[in-house]
Gaussian input, Z-matrix of N, CA and C with variables (Angstrom, degrees):
# hf/3-21g

backbone

0 1
 N
 C     1     B1
 C     2     B2     1     A1
 N     3     B3     2     A2     1     D1
 C     4     B4     3     A3     2     D2
 C     5     B5     4     A4     3     D3
 N     6     B6     5     A5     4     D4
 C     7     B7     6     A6     5     D5
 C     8     B8     7     A7     6     D6
 N     9     B9     8     A8     7     D7
 C    10    B10     9     A9     8     D8
 C    11    B11    10    A10     9     D9
 N    12    B12    11    A11    10    D10
 C    13    B13    12    A12    11    D11
 C    14    B14    13    A13    12    D12
 N    15    B15    14    A14    13    D13
 C    16    B16    15    A15    14    D14
 C    17    B17    16    A16    15    D15
 N    18    B18    17    A17    16    D16
 C    19    B19    18    A18    17    D17
 C    20    B20    19    A19    18    D18
 N    21    B21    20    A20    19    D19
 C    22    B22    21    A21    20    D20
 C    23    B23    22    A22    21    D21
 N    24    B24    23    A23    22    D22
 C    25    B25    24    A24    23    D23
 C    26    B26    25    A25    24    D24
 N    27    B27    26    A26    25    D25
 C    28    B28    27    A27    26    D26
 C    29    B29    28    A28    27    D27
 N    30    B30    29    A29    28    D28
 C    31    B31    30    A30    29    D29
 C    32    B32    31    A31    30    D30
 N    33    B33    32    A32    31    D31
 C    34    B34    33    A33    32    D32
 C    35    B35    34    A34    33    D33
 N    36    B36    35    A35    34    D34
 C    37    B37    36    A36    35    D35
 C    38    B38    37    A37    36    D36
 N    39    B39    38    A38    37    D37
 C    40    B40    39    A39    38    D38
 C    41    B41    40    A40    39    D39
 N    42    B42    41    A41    40    D40
 C    43    B43    42    A42    41    D41
 C    44    B44    43    A43    42    D42
 N    45    B45    44    A44    43    D43
 C    46    B46    45    A45    44    D44
 C    47    B47    46    A46    45    D45
 N    48    B48    47    A47    46    D46
 C    49    B49    48    A48    47    D47
 C    50    B50    49    A49    48    D48
 N    51    B51    50    A50    49    D49
 C    52    B52    51    A51    50    D50
 C    53    B53    52    A52    51    D51
 N    54    B54    53    A53    52    D52
 C    55    B55    54    A54    53    D53
 C    56    B56    55    A55    54    D54
 N    57    B57    56    A56    55    D55
 C    58    B58    57    A57    56    D56
 C    59    B59    58    A58    57    D57
 N    60    B60    59    A59    58    D58
 C    61    B61    60    A60    59    D59
 C    62    B62    61    A61    60    D60
 N    63    B63    62    A62    61    D61
 C    64    B64    63    A63    62    D62
 C    65    B65    64    A64    63    D63
 N    66    B66    65    A65    64    D64
 C    67    B67    66    A66    65    D65
 C    68    B68    67    A67    66    D66
 N    69    B69    68    A68    67    D67
 C    70    B70    69    A69    68    D68
 C    71    B71    70    A70    69    D69
 N    72    B72    71    A71    70    D70
 C    73    B73    72    A72    71    D71
 C    74    B74    73    A73    72    D72
 N    75    B75    74    A74    73    D73
 C    76    B76    75    A75    74    D74
 C    77    B77    76    A76    75    D75
 N    78    B78    77    A77    76    D76
 C    79    B79    78    A78    77    D77
 C    80    B80    79    A79    78    D78
 N    81    B81    80    A80    79    D79
 C    82    B82    81    A81    80    D80
 C    83    B83    82    A82    81    D81
 N    84    B84    83    A83    82    D82
 C    85    B85    84    A84    83    D83
 C    86    B86    85    A85    84    D84
 N    87    B87    86    A86    85    D85
 C    88    B88    87    A87    86    D86
 C    89    B89    88    A88    87    D87
 N    90    B90    89    A89    88    D88
 C    91    B91    90    A90    89    D89
 C    92    B92    91    A91    90    D90
 N    93    B93    92    A92    91    D91
 C    94    B94    93    A93    92    D92
 C    95    B95    94    A94    93    D93
 N    96    B96    95    A95    94    D94
 C    97    B97    96    A96    95    D95
 C    98    B98    97    A97    96    D96
 N    99    B99    98    A98    97    D97
 C   100   B100    99    A99    98    D98
 C   101   B101   100   A100    99    D99
 N   102   B102   101   A101   100   D100
 C   103   B103   102   A102   101   D101
 C   104   B104   103   A103   102   D102
 N   105   B105   104   A104   103   D103
 C   106   B106   105   A105   104   D104
 C   107   B107   106   A106   105   D105
 N   108   B108   107   A107   106   D106
 C   109   B109   108   A108   107   D107
 C   110   B110   109   A109   108   D108
 N   111   B111   110   A110   109   D109
 C   112   B112   111   A111   110   D110
 C   113   B113   112   A112   111   D111
 N   114   B114   113   A113   112   D112
 C   115   B115   114   A114   113   D113
 C   116   B116   115   A115   114   D114
 N   117   B117   116   A116   115   D115
 C   118   B118   117   A117   116   D116
 C   119   B119   118   A118   117   D117
 N   120   B120   119   A119   118   D118
 C   121   B121   120   A120   119   D119
 C   122   B122   121   A121   120   D120
 N   123   B123   122   A122   121   D121
 C   124   B124   123   A123   122   D122
 C   125   B125   124   A124   123   D123
 N   126   B126   125   A125   124   D124
 C   127   B127   126   A126   125   D125
 C   128   B128   127   A127   126   D126
 N   129   B129   128   A128   127   D127
 C   130   B130   129   A129   128   D128
 C   131   B131   130   A130   129   D129
 N   132   B132   131   A131   130   D130
 C   133   B133   132   A132   131   D131
 C   134   B134   133   A133   132   D132
 N   135   B135   134   A134   133   D133
 C   136   B136   135   A135   134   D134
 C   137   B137   136   A136   135   D135
 N   138   B138   137   A137   136   D136
 C   139   B139   138   A138   137   D137
 C   140   B140   139   A139   138   D138
 N   141   B141   140   A140   139   D139
 C   142   B142   141   A141   140   D140
 C   143   B143   142   A142   141   D141
 N   144   B144   143   A143   142   D142
 C   145   B145   144   A144   143   D143
 C   146   B146   145   A145   144   D144
 N   147   B147   146   A146   145   D145
 C   148   B148   147   A147   146   D146
 C   149   B149   148   A148   147   D147
 N   150   B150   149   A149   148   D148
 C   151   B151   150   A150   149   D149
 C   152   B152   151   A151   150   D150
 N   153   B153   152   A152   151   D151
 C   154   B154   153   A153   152   D152
 C   155   B155   154   A154   153   D153
 N   156   B156   155   A155   154   D154
 C   157   B157   156   A156   155   D155
 C   158   B158   157   A157   156   D156
 N   159   B159   158   A158   157   D157
 C   160   B160   159   A159   158   D158
 C   161   B161   160   A160   159   D159
 N   162   B162   161   A161   160   D160
 C   163   B163   162   A162   161   D161
 C   164   B164   163   A163   162   D162
 N   165   B165   164   A164   163   D163
 C   166   B166   165   A165   164   D164
 C   167   B167   166   A166   165   D165
 N   168   B168   167   A167   166   D166
 C   169   B169   168   A168   167   D167
 C   170   B170   169   A169   168   D168
 N   171   B171   170   A170   169   D169
 C   172   B172   171   A171   170   D170
 C   173   B173   172   A172   171   D171
 N   174   B174   173   A173   172   D172
 C   175   B175   174   A174   173   D173
 C   176   B176   175   A175   174   D174
 N   177   B177   176   A176   175   D175
 C   178   B178   177   A177   176   D176
 C   179   B179   178   A178   177   D177
 N   180   B180   179   A179   178   D178
 C   181   B181   180   A180   179   D179
 C   182   B182   181   A181   180   D180
 N   183   B183   182   A182   181   D181
 C   184   B184   183   A183   182   D182
 C   185   B185   184   A184   183   D183
 N   186   B186   185   A185   184   D184
 C   187   B187   186   A186   185   D185
 C   188   B188   187   A187   186   D186
 N   189   B189   188   A188   187   D187
 C   190   B190   189   A189   188   D188
 C   191   B191   190   A190   189   D189
 N   192   B192   191   A191   190   D190
 C   193   B193   192   A192   191   D191
 C   194   B194   193   A193   192   D192
 N   195   B195   194   A194   193   D193
 C   196   B196   195   A195   194   D194
 C   197   B197   196   A196   195   D195
 N   198   B198   197   A197   196   D196
 C   199   B199   198   A198   197   D197
 C   200   B200   199   A199   198   D198
 N   201   B201   200   A200   199   D199
 C   202   B202   201   A201   200   D200
 C   203   B203   202   A202   201   D201

   B1=1.4547
   B2=1.5284
   B3=1.2882
   B4=1.4590
   B5=1.5263
   B6=1.3136
   B7=1.4632
   B8=1.5263
   B9=1.3135
   B10=1.4542
   B11=1.5143
   B12=1.3106
   B13=1.4606
   B14=1.5197
   B15=1.3040
   B16=1.4576
   B17=1.5195
   B18=1.3310
   B19=1.4652
   B20=1.5198
   B21=1.3201
   B22=1.4661
   B23=1.5286
   B24=1.3126
   B25=1.4650
   B26=1.5322
   B27=1.3200
   B28=1.4680
   B29=1.5329
   B30=1.3092
   B31=1.4661
   B32=1.5308
   B33=1.3250
   B34=1.4635
   B35=1.5279
   B36=1.3044
   B37=1.4643
   B38=1.5298
   B39=1.3108
   B40=1.4692
   B41=1.5251
   B42=1.3436
   B43=1.4656
   B44=1.5348
   B45=1.3224
   B46=1.4624
   B47=1.5226
   B48=1.3285
   B49=1.4566
   B50=1.5206
   B51=1.3322
   B52=1.4568
   B53=1.5237
   B54=1.3337
   B55=1.4626
   B56=1.5285
   B57=1.3347
   B58=1.4631
   B59=1.5251
   B60=1.3250
   B61=1.4558
   B62=1.5233
   B63=1.3253
   B64=1.4646
   B65=1.5243
   B66=1.3251
   B67=1.4631
   B68=1.5186
   B69=1.2980
   B70=1.4628
   B71=1.5220
   B72=1.3086
   B73=1.4656
   B74=1.5263
   B75=1.3124
   B76=1.4568
   B77=1.5220
   B78=1.3288
   B79=1.4626
   B80=1.5248
   B81=1.3060
   B82=1.4678
   B83=1.5242
   B84=1.3135
   B85=1.4622
   B86=1.5294
   B87=1.3240
   B88=1.4664
   B89=1.5312
   B90=1.3168
   B91=1.4665
   B92=1.5305
   B93=1.3281
   B94=1.4712
   B95=1.5254
   B96=1.3110
   B97=1.4614
   B98=1.5265
   B99=1.3295
   B100=1.4707
   B101=1.5277
   B102=1.3119
   B103=1.4711
   B104=1.5264
   B105=1.3161
   B106=1.4591
   B107=1.5254
   B108=1.3338
   B109=1.4643
   B110=1.5284
   B111=1.3210
   B112=1.4639
   B113=1.5196
   B114=1.3121
   B115=1.4562
   B116=1.5135
   B117=1.3171
   B118=1.4636
   B119=1.5300
   B120=1.3141
   B121=1.4667
   B122=1.5263
   B123=1.3500
   B124=1.4688
   B125=1.5348
   B126=1.3280
   B127=1.4664
   B128=1.5269
   B129=1.3210
   B130=1.4627
   B131=1.5211
   B132=1.3362
   B133=1.4550
   B134=1.5260
   B135=1.3324
   B136=1.4680
   B137=1.5330
   B138=1.3400
   B139=1.4683
   B140=1.5354
   B141=1.3261
   B142=1.4639
   B143=1.5283
   B144=1.3236
   B145=1.4630
   B146=1.5259
   B147=1.3319
   B148=1.4706
   B149=1.5333
   B150=1.3298
   B151=1.4677
   B152=1.5279
   B153=1.3198
   B154=1.4633
   B155=1.5374
   B156=1.3302
   B157=1.4584
   B158=1.5228
   B159=1.3071
   B160=1.4618
   B161=1.5266
   B162=1.3244
   B163=1.4578
   B164=1.5204
   B165=1.3298
   B166=1.4713
   B167=1.5271
   B168=1.3236
   B169=1.4576
   B170=1.5288
   B171=1.3379
   B172=1.4650
   B173=1.5347
   B174=1.3220
   B175=1.4616
   B176=1.5145
   B177=1.3185
   B178=1.4620
   B179=1.5284
   B180=1.3022
   B181=1.4571
   B182=1.5218
   B183=1.3345
   B184=1.4660
   B185=1.5282
   B186=1.3154
   B187=1.4595
   B188=1.5151
   B189=1.2967
   B190=1.4546
   B191=1.5174
   B192=1.3202
   B193=1.4558
   B194=1.5190
   B195=1.2909
   B196=1.4475
   B197=1.5152
   B198=1.3134
   B199=1.4600
   B200=1.5069
   B201=1.3116
   B202=1.4668
   B203=1.5175
   A1=109.09
   A2=115.54
   A3=120.72
   A4=110.28
   A5=115.78
   A6=120.63
   A7=108.99
   A8=116.80
   A9=121.28
   A10=110.11
   A11=115.06
   A12=122.04
   A13=109.72
   A14=115.65
   A15=121.82
   A16=104.83
   A17=117.40
   A18=121.50
   A19=110.10
   A20=115.64
   A21=122.40
   A22=105.67
   A23=116.19
   A24=121.62
   A25=110.20
   A26=117.75
   A27=120.56
   A28=110.86
   A29=115.93
   A30=119.96
   A31=112.19
   A32=116.82
   A33=123.08
   A34=106.99
   A35=118.84
   A36=122.30
   A37=110.73
   A38=115.83
   A39=123.44
   A40=111.53
   A41=116.29
   A42=120.31
   A43=113.01
   A44=117.27
   A45=121.68
   A46=109.76
   A47=115.71
   A48=121.88
   A49=108.53
   A50=115.34
   A51=121.66
   A52=107.31
   A53=116.39
   A54=121.39
   A55=107.60
   A56=115.81
   A57=122.12
   A58=108.71
   A59=116.86
   A60=122.03
   A61=109.02
   A62=115.90
   A63=120.26
   A64=110.96
   A65=115.55
   A66=121.37
   A67=112.30
   A68=116.11
   A69=122.55
   A70=113.99
   A71=117.62
   A72=119.83
   A73=112.56
   A74=116.80
   A75=121.82
   A76=109.71
   A77=115.76
   A78=122.29
   A79=108.10
   A80=115.84
   A81=120.31
   A82=111.36
   A83=117.07
   A84=121.16
   A85=111.23
   A86=116.46
   A87=121.04
   A88=110.70
   A89=116.51
   A90=120.85
   A91=110.77
   A92=117.35
   A93=120.91
   A94=110.36
   A95=116.30
   A96=120.73
   A97=110.93
   A98=116.17
   A99=120.28
   A100=111.59
   A101=116.91
   A102=120.48
   A103=111.34
   A104=116.84
   A105=119.54
   A106=113.26
   A107=118.15
   A108=120.76
   A109=110.27
   A110=116.18
   A111=121.64
   A112=110.58
   A113=115.36
   A114=121.06
   A115=110.42
   A116=115.35
   A117=121.90
   A118=108.58
   A119=117.12
   A120=120.81
   A121=112.86
   A122=117.10
   A123=119.91
   A124=111.57
   A125=117.51
   A126=125.85
   A127=114.53
   A128=117.74
   A129=120.61
   A130=109.59
   A131=116.25
   A132=120.75
   A133=107.84
   A134=117.87
   A135=119.58
   A136=112.57
   A137=119.58
   A138=117.90
   A139=113.36
   A140=116.59
   A141=119.60
   A142=110.72
   A143=116.84
   A144=121.07
   A145=111.89
   A146=116.24
   A147=121.48
   A148=109.16
   A149=117.43
   A150=121.09
   A151=115.41
   A152=117.92
   A153=119.70
   A154=111.79
   A155=116.84
   A156=121.09
   A157=111.43
   A158=115.73
   A159=123.46
   A160=106.37
   A161=117.54
   A162=123.16
   A163=108.48
   A164=116.64
   A165=121.78
   A166=108.67
   A167=115.23
   A168=122.99
   A169=108.42
   A170=118.28
   A171=119.43
   A172=110.55
   A173=115.95
   A174=121.79
   A175=109.15
   A176=115.73
   A177=120.17
   A178=108.68
   A179=115.83
   A180=120.39
   A181=109.53
   A182=115.19
   A183=119.42
   A184=108.07
   A185=115.90
   A186=122.04
   A187=109.19
   A188=114.73
   A189=119.21
   A190=109.36
   A191=115.22
   A192=119.25
   A193=108.59
   A194=115.53
   A195=121.77
   A196=106.90
   A197=114.38
   A198=119.51
   A199=109.58
   A200=114.77
   A201=122.35
   A202=110.35
   D1=133.44
   D2=178.86
   D3=-74.28
   D4=133.09
   D5=178.54
   D6=-78.02
   D7=138.69
   D8=-178.18
   D9=-124.68
   D10=156.93
   D11=177.32
   D12=-117.20
   D13=141.79
   D14=169.31
   D15=-107.96
   D16=116.21
   D17=-174.01
   D18=-123.78
   D19=133.33
   D20=172.02
   D21=-110.27
   D22=114.84
   D23=-177.97
   D24=-77.63
   D25=151.05
   D26=176.82
   D27=-65.66
   D28=150.91
   D29=179.56
   D30=-93.26
   D31=-7.94
   D32=174.64
   D33=-132.37
   D34=-172.26
   D35=-178.95
   D36=-54.67
   D37=128.04
   D38=-176.61
   D39=-64.64
   D40=131.16
   D41=178.28
   D42=-128.56
   D43=-27.27
   D44=-176.34
   D45=-142.98
   D46=156.90
   D47=172.06
   D48=-128.64
   D49=131.72
   D50=176.89
   D51=-114.96
   D52=130.84
   D53=178.16
   D54=-115.69
   D55=119.99
   D56=178.37
   D57=-107.62
   D58=137.18
   D59=176.38
   D60=-108.72
   D61=130.61
   D62=-179.23
   D63=-85.41
   D64=168.52
   D65=179.06
   D66=-79.47
   D67=179.50
   D68=-174.50
   D69=-61.82
   D70=-36.58
   D71=-174.31
   D72=-105.07
   D73=32.93
   D74=-178.16
   D75=-132.02
   D76=179.16
   D77=173.54
   D78=-130.82
   D79=165.66
   D80=179.86
   D81=-59.91
   D82=-46.02
   D83=-177.62
   D84=-64.62
   D85=-42.47
   D86=179.20
   D87=-64.32
   D88=-44.63
   D89=-179.30
   D90=-65.44
   D91=-43.40
   D92=178.29
   D93=-59.96
   D94=-43.34
   D95=179.70
   D96=-59.98
   D97=-43.66
   D98=179.70
   D99=-64.06
   D100=-43.11
   D101=-179.34
   D102=-67.13
   D103=-41.90
   D104=-175.88
   D105=-80.93
   D106=-5.46
   D107=170.79
   D108=-72.70
   D109=-27.55
   D110=-179.35
   D111=-68.47
   D112=150.53
   D113=177.90
   D114=-125.88
   D115=147.66
   D116=175.69
   D117=-73.89
   D118=175.16
   D119=-179.02
   D120=-63.00
   D121=-20.12
   D122=177.45
   D123=-96.86
   D124=17.51
   D125=177.80
   D126=69.63
   D127=11.61
   D128=175.96
   D129=-88.39
   D130=148.67
   D131=171.49
   D132=-80.09
   D133=169.33
   D134=179.58
   D135=-58.19
   D136=-45.64
   D137=178.42
   D138=-62.89
   D139=-31.24
   D140=177.38
   D141=-73.04
   D142=-39.16
   D143=-178.83
   D144=-74.41
   D145=-29.90
   D146=-177.68
   D147=-127.45
   D148=69.63
   D149=-171.79
   D150=-67.25
   D151=-16.94
   D152=-179.03
   D153=-91.62
   D154=1.36
   D155=-178.75
   D156=-89.22
   D157=140.97
   D158=170.08
   D159=-99.59
   D160=130.78
   D161=-176.46
   D162=-109.62
   D163=121.28
   D164=-176.40
   D165=-120.17
   D166=127.41
   D167=178.67
   D168=-125.53
   D169=99.73
   D170=176.60
   D171=-76.84
   D172=150.04
   D173=176.36
   D174=-106.33
   D175=132.86
   D176=174.74
   D177=-111.60
   D178=175.07
   D179=178.07
   D180=-62.39
   D181=144.43
   D182=174.53
   D183=-72.99
   D184=137.02
   D185=177.40
   D186=-132.58
   D187=142.59
   D188=177.44
   D189=-68.07
   D190=144.86
   D191=175.42
   D192=-142.75
   D193=152.86
   D194=176.20
   D195=-109.85
   D196=123.76
   D197=179.70
   D198=-98.56
   D199=144.88
   D200=175.79
   D201=56.80

């Protein structure tokens, strides 16, 4: 399986890169969606609050996991 990246580019001049790794039973796109649904105390999303950041979410192979 080809590894894929979910990338959110900065909306202003790039200054930082954040790389998030998802869990065993998730995908990069799903994890990014969950993180970016959250809002800061001023109601901004992370990309809005940190516009110079590039957000990188690599996808790995799905693996079975047992929870709890």
